[in-house]
Structures are given as C-alpha cells and as structure tokens.
Biopython code that builds the backbone (N, CA, C, O; Angstrom):
import numpy as np
from Bio.PDB.StructureBuilder import StructureBuilder

atoms = [
    (1, "MET", "N", (197.540, 180.944, 101.352)),
    (1, "MET", "CA", (198.366, 180.070, 101.052)),
    (1, "MET", "C", (199.530, 180.278, 99.568)),
    (1, "MET", "O", (199.211, 180.866, 98.535)),
    (2, "THR", "N", (200.265, 179.925, 99.712)),
    (2, "THR", "CA", (201.207, 179.714, 98.069)),
    (2, "THR", "C", (200.336, 179.169, 97.220)),
    (2, "THR", "O", (199.501, 178.329, 97.554)),
    (3, "PRO", "N", (200.467, 179.569, 96.200)),
    (3, "PRO", "CA", (200.172, 178.620, 94.521)),
    (3, "PRO", "C", (200.405, 177.231, 94.348)),
    (3, "PRO", "O", (199.778, 176.427, 93.658)),
    (4, "HIS", "N", (201.944, 176.971, 95.475)),
    (4, "HIS", "CA", (202.341, 175.710, 94.996)),
    (4, "HIS", "C", (202.139, 174.966, 96.136)),
    (4, "HIS", "O", (203.128, 174.335, 96.510)),
    (5, "VAL", "N", (201.174, 174.865, 96.769)),
    (5, "VAL", "CA", (200.930, 174.304, 97.876)),
    (5, "VAL", "C", (200.370, 172.805, 97.678)),
    (5, "VAL", "O", (199.565, 172.539, 96.786)),
    (6, "LYS", "N", (200.876, 171.830, 98.605)),
    (6, "LYS", "CA", (200.178, 170.541, 98.113)),
    (6, "LYS", "C", (198.664, 170.435, 98.514)),
    (6, "LYS", "O", (198.273, 171.171, 99.420)),
    (7, "GLU", "N", (197.830, 169.620, 97.942)),
    (7, "GLU", "CA", (196.180, 169.260, 98.004)),
    (7, "GLU", "C", (196.378, 168.859, 99.785)),
    (7, "GLU", "O", (195.706, 169.472, 100.615)),
    (8, "LYS", "N", (197.189, 167.972, 100.127)),
    (8, "LYS", "CA", (197.343, 167.462, 101.383)),
    (8, "LYS", "C", (197.031, 168.499, 102.712)),
    (8, "LYS", "O", (196.355, 168.319, 103.725)),
    (9, "ASP", "N", (197.883, 169.733, 102.209)),
    (9, "ASP", "CA", (197.873, 170.841, 102.833)),
    (9, "ASP", "C", (196.888, 171.661, 102.669)),
    (9, "ASP", "O", (196.690, 172.517, 103.531)),
    (10, "LEU", "N", (196.104, 171.580, 101.588)),
    (10, "LEU", "CA", (194.433, 172.238, 101.777)),
    (10, "LEU", "C", (193.620, 171.319, 102.540)),
    (10, "LEU", "O", (192.794, 171.589, 103.411)),
    (11, "HIS", "N", (193.869, 170.522, 102.220)),
    (11, "HIS", "CA", (192.676, 169.599, 103.244)),
    (11, "HIS", "C", (192.807, 169.807, 104.533)),
    (11, "HIS", "O", (191.830, 169.850, 105.281)),
    (12, "LYS", "N", (194.285, 169.991, 105.020)),
    (12, "LYS", "CA", (194.384, 170.554, 106.359)),
    (12, "LYS", "C", (194.016, 171.758, 106.902)),
    (12, "LYS", "O", (193.684, 172.066, 108.047)),
    (13, "GLY", "N", (194.135, 172.407, 105.852)),
    (13, "GLY", "CA", (193.679, 174.171, 106.441)),
    (13, "GLY", "C", (191.868, 173.728, 106.377)),
    (13, "GLY", "O", (191.103, 174.049, 107.287)),
    (14, "LEU", "N", (191.506, 173.100, 105.370)),
    (14, "LEU", "CA", (189.999, 173.324, 105.285)),
    (14, "LEU", "C", (189.289, 172.738, 106.577)),
    (14, "LEU", "O", (188.241, 173.197, 107.031)),
    (15, "VAL", "N", (190.029, 171.605, 107.145)),
    (15, "VAL", "CA", (189.641, 171.048, 108.196)),
    (15, "VAL", "C", (189.443, 172.190, 109.458)),
    (15, "VAL", "O", (188.473, 172.549, 110.124)),
    (16, "LYS", "N", (190.835, 172.550, 109.424)),
    (16, "LYS", "CA", (191.117, 173.599, 110.713)),
    (16, "LYS", "C", (189.799, 174.876, 110.215)),
    (16, "LYS", "O", (189.235, 175.491, 111.120)),
    (17, "LEU", "N", (189.485, 175.111, 108.971)),
    (17, "LEU", "CA", (188.599, 176.160, 108.697)),
    (17, "LEU", "C", (187.103, 175.848, 109.269)),
    (17, "LEU", "O", (186.425, 176.560, 110.009)),
    (18, "LEU", "N", (186.711, 174.279, 108.580)),
    (18, "LEU", "CA", (185.389, 174.014, 109.138)),
    (18, "LEU", "C", (185.364, 173.766, 110.574)),
    (18, "LEU", "O", (184.311, 173.671, 111.205)),
    (19, "ARG", "N", (186.697, 173.647, 111.167)),
    (19, "ARG", "CA", (186.267, 173.420, 112.641)),
    (19, "ARG", "C", (186.060, 174.867, 113.410)),
    (19, "ARG", "O", (185.281, 175.011, 114.352)),
    (20, "CYS", "N", (186.772, 175.773, 112.931)),
    (20, "CYS", "CA", (186.164, 177.433, 113.225)),
    (20, "CYS", "C", (184.428, 177.618, 112.826)),
    (20, "CYS", "O", (183.503, 178.079, 113.494)),
    (21, "TYR", "N", (184.451, 177.318, 112.108)),
    (21, "TYR", "CA", (182.945, 177.684, 111.387)),
    (21, "TYR", "C", (181.557, 176.643, 112.194)),
    (21, "TYR", "O", (180.355, 176.902, 112.145)),
    (22, "GLN", "N", (182.135, 175.606, 112.804)),
    (22, "GLN", "CA", (181.208, 174.808, 113.596)),
    (22, "GLN", "C", (181.056, 175.444, 114.642)),
    (22, "GLN", "O", (179.990, 175.114, 115.161)),
    (23, "ASN", "N", (181.698, 176.348, 115.334)),
    (23, "ASN", "CA", (181.268, 176.893, 116.677)),
    (23, "ASN", "C", (179.869, 177.898, 116.329)),
    (23, "ASN", "O", (179.162, 178.166, 117.300)),
    (24, "SER", "N", (179.536, 178.351, 115.221)),
    (24, "SER", "CA", (178.760, 179.363, 114.661)),
    (24, "SER", "C", (177.678, 179.035, 113.674)),
    (24, "SER", "O", (176.784, 179.791, 113.294)),
    (25, "HIS", "N", (177.939, 177.542, 113.245)),
    (25, "HIS", "CA", (177.126, 176.979, 112.178)),
    (25, "HIS", "C", (176.595, 175.850, 112.456)),
    (25, "HIS", "O", (177.151, 175.339, 113.428)),
    (26, "ASP", "N", (175.609, 175.119, 111.950)),
    (26, "ASP", "CA", (175.175, 173.965, 112.586)),
    (26, "ASP", "C", (175.426, 172.900, 111.136)),
    (26, "ASP", "O", (174.739, 173.002, 110.119)),
    (27, "PHE", "N", (176.457, 171.979, 111.301)),
    (27, "PHE", "CA", (176.770, 171.107, 110.507)),
    (27, "PHE", "C", (177.999, 170.308, 110.905)),
    (27, "PHE", "O", (178.772, 170.701, 111.778)),
    (28, "LEU", "N", (178.161, 169.106, 110.194)),
    (28, "LEU", "CA", (178.861, 168.125, 110.687)),
    (28, "LEU", "C", (179.751, 167.682, 109.218)),
    (28, "LEU", "O", (179.209, 167.501, 108.128)),
    (29, "PHE", "N", (181.035, 167.578, 109.453)),
    (29, "PHE", "CA", (182.037, 167.413, 108.224)),
    (29, "PHE", "C", (182.737, 166.158, 108.817)),
    (29, "PHE", "O", (182.815, 165.937, 110.025)),
    (30, "PHE", "N", (183.307, 165.254, 107.704)),
    (30, "PHE", "CA", (183.991, 164.499, 107.571)),
    (30, "PHE", "C", (184.973, 164.348, 106.302)),
    (30, "PHE", "O", (184.573, 164.860, 105.256)),
    (31, "HIS", "N", (185.958, 163.831, 106.295)),
    (31, "HIS", "CA", (187.339, 164.024, 105.251)),
    (31, "HIS", "C", (187.087, 162.483, 105.233)),
    (31, "HIS", "O", (187.053, 161.687, 106.171)),
    (32, "ILE", "N", (186.909, 162.284, 103.811)),
    (32, "ILE", "CA", (186.255, 160.669, 103.289)),
    (32, "ILE", "C", (188.040, 160.065, 102.444)),
    (32, "ILE", "O", (188.348, 160.562, 101.361)),
    (33, "LYS", "N", (188.881, 159.141, 103.046)),
    (33, "LYS", "CA", (189.996, 158.895, 102.675)),
    (33, "LYS", "C", (189.784, 157.519, 101.868)),
    (33, "LYS", "O", (189.848, 156.396, 102.368)),
    (34, "ASN", "N", (189.598, 157.736, 100.921)),
    (34, "ASN", "CA", (189.217, 156.602, 99.631)),
    (34, "ASN", "C", (190.317, 156.586, 98.674)),
    (34, "ASN", "O", (190.309, 157.239, 97.631)),
    (35, "ASP", "N", (191.465, 155.658, 99.138)),
    (35, "ASP", "CA", (192.259, 155.198, 98.406)),
    (35, "ASP", "C", (191.835, 153.793, 97.892)),
    (35, "ASP", "O", (191.255, 153.020, 98.655)),
    (36, "VAL", "N", (192.078, 153.505, 96.795)),
    (36, "VAL", "CA", (191.388, 152.639, 96.143)),
    (36, "VAL", "C", (192.559, 151.646, 96.315)),
    (36, "VAL", "O", (192.352, 150.613, 96.953)),
    (37, "GLY", "N", (193.483, 151.834, 95.913)),
    (37, "GLY", "CA", (194.517, 150.600, 95.763)),
    (37, "GLY", "C", (195.964, 151.354, 96.857)),
    (37, "GLY", "O", (196.469, 152.417, 96.496)),
    (38, "ILE", "N", (196.182, 151.042, 97.417)),
    (38, "ILE", "CA", (197.309, 151.296, 98.374)),
    (38, "ILE", "C", (198.595, 150.021, 98.518)),
    (38, "ILE", "O", (198.505, 148.872, 98.952)),
    (39, "ARG", "N", (199.568, 150.642, 98.059)),
    (39, "ARG", "CA", (200.883, 149.786, 98.251)),
    (39, "ARG", "C", (201.271, 149.917, 99.360)),
    (39, "ARG", "O", (201.282, 151.113, 99.650)),
    (40, "ARG", "N", (201.697, 149.115, 100.376)),
    (40, "ARG", "CA", (202.584, 149.070, 101.829)),
    (40, "ARG", "C", (203.420, 148.358, 101.854)),
    (40, "ARG", "O", (203.029, 147.227, 102.141)),
    (41, "GLY", "N", (204.831, 148.462, 101.631)),
    (41, "GLY", "CA", (205.536, 147.176, 101.607)),
    (41, "GLY", "C", (205.548, 146.296, 100.383)),
    (41, "GLY", "O", (205.778, 146.850, 99.308)),
    (42, "GLN", "N", (205.362, 145.190, 100.402)),
    (42, "GLN", "CA", (205.411, 144.323, 99.601)),
    (42, "GLN", "C", (203.838, 143.749, 99.550)),
    (42, "GLN", "O", (203.539, 142.653, 99.075)),
    (43, "PHE", "N", (203.275, 144.316, 99.895)),
    (43, "PHE", "CA", (201.507, 144.293, 99.874)),
    (43, "PHE", "C", (200.742, 145.518, 99.085)),
    (43, "PHE", "O", (201.067, 146.703, 99.159)),
    (44, "PHE", "N", (199.481, 144.890, 98.187)),
    (44, "PHE", "CA", (198.834, 145.521, 97.334)),
    (44, "PHE", "C", (197.093, 145.208, 98.283)),
    (44, "PHE", "O", (196.530, 144.115, 98.337)),
    (45, "TYR", "N", (196.659, 146.330, 98.827)),
    (45, "TYR", "CA", (195.301, 145.956, 98.934)),
    (45, "TYR", "C", (194.295, 146.704, 98.288)),
    (45, "TYR", "O", (194.161, 147.908, 98.069)),
    (46, "ASP", "N", (193.744, 145.887, 98.083)),
    (46, "ASP", "CA", (192.423, 146.317, 96.810)),
    (46, "ASP", "C", (190.895, 146.685, 97.876)),
    (46, "ASP", "O", (190.221, 145.783, 98.374)),
    (47, "LEU", "N", (190.634, 147.973, 98.025)),
    (47, "LEU", "CA", (189.816, 148.004, 98.776)),
    (47, "LEU", "C", (188.291, 148.311, 98.368)),
    (47, "LEU", "O", (187.381, 148.725, 99.087)),
    (48, "LYS", "N", (188.284, 148.000, 97.068)),
    (48, "LYS", "CA", (186.952, 148.134, 96.332)),
    (48, "LYS", "C", (186.066, 146.997, 96.799)),
    (48, "LYS", "O", (184.877, 147.263, 96.971)),
    (49, "PRO", "N", (186.519, 145.688, 97.042)),
    (49, "PRO", "CA", (185.657, 144.716, 97.535)),
    (49, "PRO", "C", (184.850, 145.054, 99.089)),
    (49, "PRO", "O", (183.864, 144.453, 99.518)),
    (50, "MET", "N", (185.600, 146.210, 99.774)),
    (50, "MET", "CA", (185.254, 146.554, 101.067)),
    (50, "MET", "C", (184.202, 147.930, 101.301)),
    (50, "MET", "O", (183.850, 148.467, 102.352)),
    (51, "GLY", "N", (183.854, 148.262, 99.827)),
    (51, "GLY", "CA", (183.254, 149.157, 99.314)),
    (51, "GLY", "C", (183.839, 150.316, 98.974)),
    (51, "GLY", "O", (183.063, 151.139, 98.489)),
    (52, "VAL", "N", (184.740, 150.578, 99.054)),
    (52, "VAL", "CA", (185.521, 152.056, 98.517)),
    (52, "VAL", "C", (185.161, 151.996, 97.289)),
    (52, "VAL", "O", (185.218, 150.957, 96.632)),
    (53, "LEU", "N", (184.701, 153.238, 96.796)),
    (53, "LEU", "CA", (184.148, 153.670, 95.802)),
    (53, "LEU", "C", (185.226, 154.840, 95.097)),
    (53, "LEU", "O", (185.514, 155.929, 95.594)),
    (54, "PRO", "N", (185.716, 154.288, 93.817)),
    (54, "PRO", "CA", (186.618, 155.342, 93.376)),
    (54, "PRO", "C", (186.239, 156.498, 92.804)),
    (54, "PRO", "O", (185.280, 156.340, 92.049)),
    (55, "GLY", "N", (186.701, 157.789, 92.895)),
    (55, "GLY", "CA", (186.014, 159.053, 92.580)),
    (55, "GLY", "C", (185.254, 159.819, 93.532)),
    (55, "GLY", "O", (184.933, 160.988, 93.319)),
    (56, "VAL", "N", (184.939, 159.141, 94.650)),
    (56, "VAL", "CA", (184.503, 159.893, 95.705)),
    (56, "VAL", "C", (185.064, 161.284, 96.295)),
    (56, "VAL", "O", (186.275, 161.315, 96.515)),
    (57, "ALA", "N", (184.580, 162.021, 96.472)),
    (57, "ALA", "CA", (185.001, 163.607, 96.832)),
    (57, "ALA", "C", (185.518, 163.382, 98.239)),
    (57, "ALA", "O", (185.014, 162.714, 99.141)),
    (58, "ASP", "N", (186.498, 164.001, 98.225)),
    (58, "ASP", "CA", (187.130, 164.494, 99.645)),
    (58, "ASP", "C", (186.587, 164.535, 100.986)),
    (58, "ASP", "O", (186.928, 163.954, 102.016)),
    (59, "PHE", "N", (185.560, 165.450, 100.699)),
    (59, "PHE", "CA", (184.898, 165.810, 102.084)),
    (59, "PHE", "C", (183.174, 165.753, 102.068)),
    (59, "PHE", "O", (182.500, 166.177, 101.129)),
    (60, "CYS", "N", (182.738, 165.271, 103.043)),
    (60, "CYS", "CA", (181.317, 165.065, 103.393)),
    (60, "CYS", "C", (180.771, 166.316, 104.356)),
    (60, "CYS", "O", (181.341, 166.370, 105.446)),
    (61, "ILE", "N", (179.841, 167.237, 104.134)),
    (61, "ILE", "CA", (179.414, 168.247, 104.830)),
    (61, "ILE", "C", (178.048, 168.036, 104.996)),
    (61, "ILE", "O", (177.315, 168.033, 104.006)),
    (62, "ILE", "N", (177.504, 167.817, 106.388)),
    (62, "ILE", "CA", (176.192, 167.147, 106.587)),
    (62, "ILE", "C", (175.387, 168.552, 107.346)),
    (62, "ILE", "O", (175.831, 169.012, 108.398)),
    (63, "LYS", "N", (174.207, 169.121, 106.683)),
    (63, "LYS", "CA", (173.906, 170.243, 106.962)),
    (63, "LYS", "C", (172.330, 169.466, 107.560)),
    (63, "LYS", "O", (171.900, 168.395, 107.134)),
    (64, "PRO", "N", (171.612, 170.390, 108.709)),
    (64, "PRO", "CA", (170.095, 169.964, 108.557)),
    (64, "PRO", "C", (169.431, 169.675, 107.108)),
    (64, "PRO", "O", (169.395, 170.399, 106.113)),
    (65, "LYS", "N", (168.991, 168.556, 107.294)),
    (65, "LYS", "CA", (168.282, 167.909, 105.640)),
    (65, "LYS", "C", (169.159, 168.145, 104.608)),
    (65, "LYS", "O", (168.482, 168.369, 103.604)),
    (66, "GLU", "N", (170.427, 168.209, 104.341)),
    (66, "GLU", "CA", (171.254, 168.447, 103.592)),
    (66, "GLU", "C", (172.534, 167.680, 103.401)),
    (66, "GLU", "O", (173.348, 167.604, 104.321)),
    (67, "VAL", "N", (172.766, 167.034, 102.077)),
    (67, "VAL", "CA", (174.321, 166.396, 102.173)),
    (67, "VAL", "C", (175.361, 167.377, 101.109)),
    (67, "VAL", "O", (174.844, 167.678, 100.033)),
    (68, "VAL", "N", (176.070, 167.626, 101.238)),
    (68, "VAL", "CA", (177.185, 168.524, 100.568)),
    (68, "VAL", "C", (178.496, 167.725, 100.570)),
    (68, "VAL", "O", (179.044, 167.346, 101.604)),
    (69, "PHE", "N", (179.018, 167.469, 99.159)),
    (69, "PHE", "CA", (180.308, 166.503, 98.816)),
    (69, "PHE", "C", (181.188, 167.938, 98.037)),
    (69, "PHE", "O", (180.934, 168.608, 97.036)),
    (70, "LEU", "N", (182.286, 167.980, 99.040)),
    (70, "LEU", "CA", (183.556, 168.663, 98.597)),
    (70, "LEU", "C", (184.399, 168.258, 97.914)),
    (70, "LEU", "O", (184.820, 167.242, 98.467)),
    (71, "GLU", "N", (185.129, 168.498, 96.672)),
    (71, "GLU", "CA", (186.125, 167.866, 96.294)),
    (71, "GLU", "C", (187.404, 168.801, 96.083)),
    (71, "GLU", "O", (187.254, 169.758, 95.325)),
    (72, "ILE", "N", (188.561, 168.621, 96.645)),
    (72, "ILE", "CA", (189.725, 169.792, 96.605)),
    (72, "ILE", "C", (190.772, 169.224, 95.839)),
    (72, "ILE", "O", (191.311, 168.118, 95.812)),
    (73, "LYS", "N", (190.960, 170.698, 94.988)),
    (73, "LYS", "CA", (192.199, 170.612, 94.184)),
    (73, "LYS", "C", (193.045, 171.479, 94.216)),
    (73, "LYS", "O", (192.626, 172.496, 94.769)),
    (74, "THR", "N", (194.440, 171.563, 93.742)),
    (74, "THR", "CA", (195.002, 172.616, 93.745)),
    (74, "THR", "C", (194.536, 173.355, 92.827)),
    (74, "THR", "O", (193.500, 173.051, 92.236)),
    (75, "GLN", "N", (195.441, 174.784, 92.478)),
    (75, "GLN", "CA", (194.789, 175.405, 91.918)),
    (75, "GLN", "C", (195.131, 175.082, 89.851)),
    (75, "GLN", "O", (194.819, 175.705, 88.836)),
    (76, "LYS", "N", (195.701, 174.129, 90.056)),
    (76, "LYS", "CA", (196.288, 173.507, 88.530)),
    (76, "LYS", "C", (195.826, 172.141, 88.291)),
    (76, "LYS", "O", (196.084, 171.551, 87.242)),
    (77, "GLY", "N", (194.945, 171.477, 89.527)),
    (77, "GLY", "CA", (194.688, 170.052, 89.744)),
    (77, "GLY", "C", (193.497, 170.519, 88.992)),
    (77, "GLY", "O", (192.907, 171.596, 88.902)),
    (78, "ARG", "N", (193.279, 168.786, 88.250)),
    (78, "ARG", "CA", (192.311, 168.472, 87.332)),
    (78, "ARG", "C", (191.520, 166.818, 87.987)),
    (78, "ARG", "O", (192.059, 165.852, 88.529)),
    (79, "LEU", "N", (189.895, 167.116, 87.589)),
    (79, "LEU", "CA", (189.255, 165.887, 88.088)),
    (79, "LEU", "C", (189.408, 164.558, 87.507)),
    (79, "LEU", "O", (189.630, 164.550, 86.296)),
    (80, "SER", "N", (189.343, 163.484, 88.074)),
    (80, "SER", "CA", (189.483, 161.918, 86.824)),
    (80, "SER", "C", (188.179, 162.151, 86.335)),
    (80, "SER", "O", (187.375, 163.021, 86.672)),
    (81, "GLU", "N", (188.078, 161.229, 85.469)),
    (81, "GLU", "CA", (186.564, 160.793, 84.979)),
    (81, "GLU", "C", (185.903, 160.590, 85.989)),
    (81, "GLU", "O", (184.917, 161.287, 86.228)),
    (82, "LYS", "N", (186.351, 159.449, 86.923)),
    (82, "LYS", "CA", (185.907, 158.909, 88.133)),
    (82, "LYS", "C", (185.330, 160.008, 88.731)),
    (82, "LYS", "O", (184.114, 160.134, 88.587)),
    (83, "GLN", "N", (185.862, 160.733, 89.295)),
    (83, "GLN", "CA", (185.693, 161.835, 90.180)),
    (83, "GLN", "C", (184.444, 162.742, 89.636)),
    (83, "GLN", "O", (183.603, 163.173, 90.424)),
    (84, "LYS", "N", (184.392, 162.966, 88.414)),
    (84, "LYS", "CA", (183.414, 163.939, 87.578)),
    (84, "LYS", "C", (181.966, 162.858, 87.431)),
    (84, "LYS", "O", (180.804, 163.221, 87.615)),
    (85, "LYS", "N", (182.373, 161.627, 87.096)),
    (85, "LYS", "CA", (181.398, 160.544, 87.285)),
    (85, "LYS", "C", (180.407, 160.833, 88.818)),
    (85, "LYS", "O", (179.255, 161.265, 88.778)),
    (86, "PHE", "N", (180.906, 160.602, 89.683)),
    (86, "PHE", "CA", (180.548, 160.814, 91.117)),
    (86, "PHE", "C", (180.116, 161.986, 91.492)),
    (86, "PHE", "O", (179.418, 161.855, 92.497)),
    (87, "LEU", "N", (180.208, 163.114, 91.140)),
    (87, "LEU", "CA", (180.230, 164.537, 91.466)),
    (87, "LEU", "C", (178.511, 164.679, 90.495)),
    (87, "LEU", "O", (177.487, 165.152, 90.990)),
    (88, "GLU", "N", (178.624, 164.204, 89.272)),
    (88, "GLU", "CA", (177.515, 164.244, 88.465)),
    (88, "GLU", "C", (176.253, 163.108, 89.185)),
    (88, "GLU", "O", (175.043, 163.321, 89.248)),
    (89, "ASP", "N", (176.804, 162.221, 89.537)),
    (89, "ASP", "CA", (175.793, 161.329, 90.039)),
    (89, "ASP", "C", (175.224, 161.770, 91.454)),
    (89, "ASP", "O", (174.106, 161.403, 91.816)),
    (90, "VAL", "N", (176.086, 162.618, 92.286)),
    (90, "VAL", "CA", (175.287, 163.141, 93.781)),
    (90, "VAL", "C", (174.459, 164.483, 93.146)),
    (90, "VAL", "O", (173.483, 164.730, 93.854)),
    (91, "SER", "N", (174.577, 165.302, 92.135)),
    (91, "SER", "CA", (174.102, 166.140, 91.749)),
    (91, "SER", "C", (172.549, 165.360, 91.478)),
    (91, "SER", "O", (171.498, 165.644, 92.052)),
    (92, "GLN", "N", (172.736, 164.427, 90.553)),
    (92, "GLN", "CA", (171.134, 163.887, 89.907)),
    (92, "GLN", "C", (170.605, 163.222, 91.255)),
    (92, "GLN", "O", (169.375, 163.221, 91.288)),
    (93, "LEU", "N", (171.066, 162.790, 92.110)),
    (93, "LEU", "CA", (170.643, 162.204, 93.264)),
    (93, "LEU", "C", (169.873, 163.680, 94.212)),
    (93, "LEU", "O", (169.048, 163.508, 95.110)),
    (94, "GLY", "N", (170.312, 164.911, 93.811)),
    (94, "GLY", "CA", (169.549, 166.074, 94.496)),
    (94, "GLY", "C", (170.416, 166.647, 95.811)),
    (94, "GLY", "O", (170.031, 167.290, 96.788)),
    (95, "HIS", "N", (171.697, 166.169, 95.451)),
    (95, "HIS", "CA", (172.687, 166.632, 96.694)),
    (95, "HIS", "C", (173.427, 167.625, 96.033)),
    (95, "HIS", "O", (173.372, 167.806, 94.816)),
    (96, "GLN", "N", (174.142, 168.291, 96.840)),
    (96, "GLN", "CA", (175.164, 169.401, 96.004)),
    (96, "GLN", "C", (176.425, 168.867, 95.926)),
    (96, "GLN", "O", (176.622, 168.063, 96.837)),
    (97, "ALA", "N", (177.484, 169.032, 95.075)),
    (97, "ALA", "CA", (178.491, 168.588, 94.952)),
    (97, "ALA", "C", (179.532, 169.752, 94.338)),
    (97, "ALA", "O", (179.367, 170.097, 93.167)),
    (98, "TYR", "N", (180.419, 170.251, 94.998)),
    (98, "TYR", "CA", (181.151, 171.342, 94.525)),
    (98, "TYR", "C", (182.689, 170.701, 94.458)),
    (98, "TYR", "O", (183.063, 169.751, 95.146)),
    (99, "VAL", "N", (183.460, 171.382, 93.534)),
    (99, "VAL", "CA", (184.784, 171.202, 93.294)),
    (99, "VAL", "C", (185.714, 172.467, 93.602)),
    (99, "VAL", "O", (185.812, 173.352, 92.751)),
    (100, "ALA", "N", (186.319, 172.540, 94.682)),
    (100, "ALA", "CA", (187.055, 174.194, 94.891)),
    (100, "ALA", "C", (188.701, 173.548, 94.320)),
    (100, "ALA", "O", (189.148, 172.401, 94.358)),
    (101, "TYR", "N", (189.325, 174.882, 93.788)),
    (101, "TYR", "CA", (190.625, 174.803, 93.001)),
    (101, "TYR", "C", (191.218, 175.865, 94.156)),
    (101, "TYR", "O", (190.592, 176.920, 94.247)),
    (102, "GLY", "N", (192.018, 175.739, 94.775)),
    (102, "GLY", "CA", (192.723, 176.330, 95.769)),
    (102, "GLY", "C", (192.442, 176.921, 96.811)),
    (102, "GLY", "O", (191.258, 176.719, 97.083)),
    (103, "TRP", "N", (192.991, 177.624, 97.613)),
    (103, "TRP", "CA", (192.490, 178.286, 98.702)),
    (103, "TRP", "C", (191.501, 179.069, 98.889)),
    (103, "TRP", "O", (190.699, 178.956, 99.816)),
    (104, "GLU", "N", (191.472, 180.158, 97.786)),
    (104, "GLU", "CA", (190.480, 181.104, 97.963)),
    (104, "GLU", "C", (189.079, 180.581, 97.555)),
    (104, "GLU", "O", (187.980, 180.881, 98.021)),
    (105, "ASP", "N", (189.451, 179.604, 96.430)),
    (105, "ASP", "CA", (188.167, 179.249, 95.951)),
    (105, "ASP", "C", (187.728, 178.098, 97.280)),
    (105, "ASP", "O", (186.525, 177.893, 97.441)),
    (106, "ILE", "N", (188.528, 177.524, 98.011)),
    (106, "ILE", "CA", (187.978, 176.600, 99.037)),
    (106, "ILE", "C", (187.122, 177.479, 100.305)),
    (106, "ILE", "O", (185.997, 177.133, 100.669)),
    (107, "VAL", "N", (187.863, 178.667, 100.898)),
    (107, "VAL", "CA", (187.030, 179.504, 101.443)),
    (107, "VAL", "C", (185.853, 180.208, 100.729)),
    (107, "VAL", "O", (184.774, 180.369, 101.301)),
    (108, "ASP", "N", (186.060, 180.575, 99.611)),
    (108, "ASP", "CA", (184.099, 181.015, 98.892)),
    (108, "ASP", "C", (183.316, 179.612, 98.938)),
    (108, "ASP", "O", (182.204, 179.517, 99.459)),
    (109, "LYS", "N", (183.937, 178.619, 98.395)),
    (109, "LYS", "CA", (183.005, 177.338, 98.563)),
    (109, "LYS", "C", (182.458, 177.272, 99.970)),
    (109, "LYS", "O", (181.244, 177.353, 100.158)),
    (110, "VAL", "N", (183.316, 177.129, 100.966)),
    (110, "VAL", "CA", (182.919, 176.669, 101.912)),
    (110, "VAL", "C", (181.792, 177.974, 102.741)),
    (110, "VAL", "O", (180.892, 177.819, 103.566)),
    (111, "GLU", "N", (182.191, 178.886, 102.263)),
    (111, "GLU", "CA", (181.307, 180.048, 103.041)),
    (111, "GLU", "C", (179.625, 180.036, 102.099)),
    (111, "GLU", "O", (178.643, 180.374, 102.761)),
    (112, "ARG", "N", (179.469, 179.748, 101.001)),
    (112, "ARG", "CA", (178.574, 179.316, 100.191)),
    (112, "ARG", "C", (177.726, 178.171, 100.816)),
    (112, "ARG", "O", (176.527, 178.200, 101.092)),
    (113, "ILE", "N", (178.750, 177.007, 101.002)),
    (113, "ILE", "CA", (177.846, 175.869, 101.659)),
    (113, "ILE", "C", (177.076, 175.900, 102.823)),
    (113, "ILE", "O", (175.959, 175.384, 102.873)),
    (114, "ILE", "N", (177.863, 176.755, 104.222)),
    (114, "ILE", "CA", (177.611, 176.616, 105.378)),
    (114, "ILE", "C", (176.269, 177.842, 105.412)),
    (114, "ILE", "O", (175.476, 177.934, 106.349)),
    (115, "GLY", "N", (176.253, 178.548, 104.407)),
    (115, "GLY", "CA", (175.415, 179.798, 104.225)),
    (115, "GLY", "C", (175.758, 180.863, 105.163)),
    (115, "GLY", "O", (175.022, 181.406, 105.987)),
    (116, "LYS", "N", (177.355, 181.138, 104.838)),
    (116, "LYS", "CA", (177.923, 182.449, 105.326)),
    (116, "LYS", "C", (177.625, 183.335, 104.330)),
    (116, "LYS", "O", (177.471, 184.484, 104.743)),
    (117, "ARG", "N", (177.467, 183.145, 102.914)),
    (117, "ARG", "CA", (177.575, 183.723, 101.820)),
    (117, "ARG", "C", (176.538, 183.080, 100.861)),
    (117, "ARG", "O", (176.450, 181.869, 100.658)),
    (118, "ASP", "N", (175.727, 184.086, 100.270)),
    (118, "ASP", "CA", (174.849, 183.289, 99.239)),
    (118, "ASP", "C", (175.458, 183.694, 97.532)),
    (118, "ASP", "O", (174.922, 183.186, 96.548)),
]
sb = StructureBuilder()
sb.init_structure("model")
sb.init_model(0)
sb.init_chain("A")
sb.init_seg("    ")
for serial, (resi, resn, name, xyz) in enumerate(atoms, 1):
    if name == "N":
        sb.init_residue(resn, " ", resi, " ")
    sb.init_atom(name, np.array(xyz, "f"), 0.0, 1.0, " ", f" {name:<3s}", serial, name[0])
structure = sb.get_structure()
C-alpha cells in the first residue's frame, strides 16, 4: 500500500488479511465502530450514554483464552490521549494492546498476534 493511504483503507486491508488467516488460525475478530459524536444532517448523536468509550481500539482479536486490541494508524498517525489511556488500561488488565503504523507494521503485528511469527 502507498504511504499516502487513508486509515479507512488500512482498516479494509486488515479485514481482508484477517479473513485469509482465519482459514488456518483459531481466532475471531471484529472492527469497533466507535464514533463518540456523529453529525448527520442537523442532528448530533452523543453515543457516550449508550456505552461508547472514547479511545477504544479499532479492532478486537479474540484467541483461545486471550483478547487482543489493535489500533490502526497511518504511518504519520498519532494516538490521542484517550487512545493511549485505553491501551494502557487494557495492558494493566492483562490483555495485549498494539498500535500498527502503516501497512507493513499491520502485517507484522497481525502475524505476531495470531502466532504466525514470534
């Protein structure tokens, strides 16, 4: 993928990659759509009262007896303070939390997470 790729395109590529690996590895995954405030036409929806948590990672990968969170950024992307806190909290609870910057880093992190590479 090119260096100027958008984050949403990295997400789409990651979904394709994970679906391919599901054929030979034991895990489930899902994308976490976590827009806290969305403006649609004249309306503003505040989703925090419904349990949406600002800073939650983009993807959750569930392996046997293990939960992993993966935040995706472009190569020049930066974590927000809320994202940093979420990832720290996940780690303190004993789960894995990764940030991947760009496509090559995504592939590397996914292979580590699913056990293809140590």
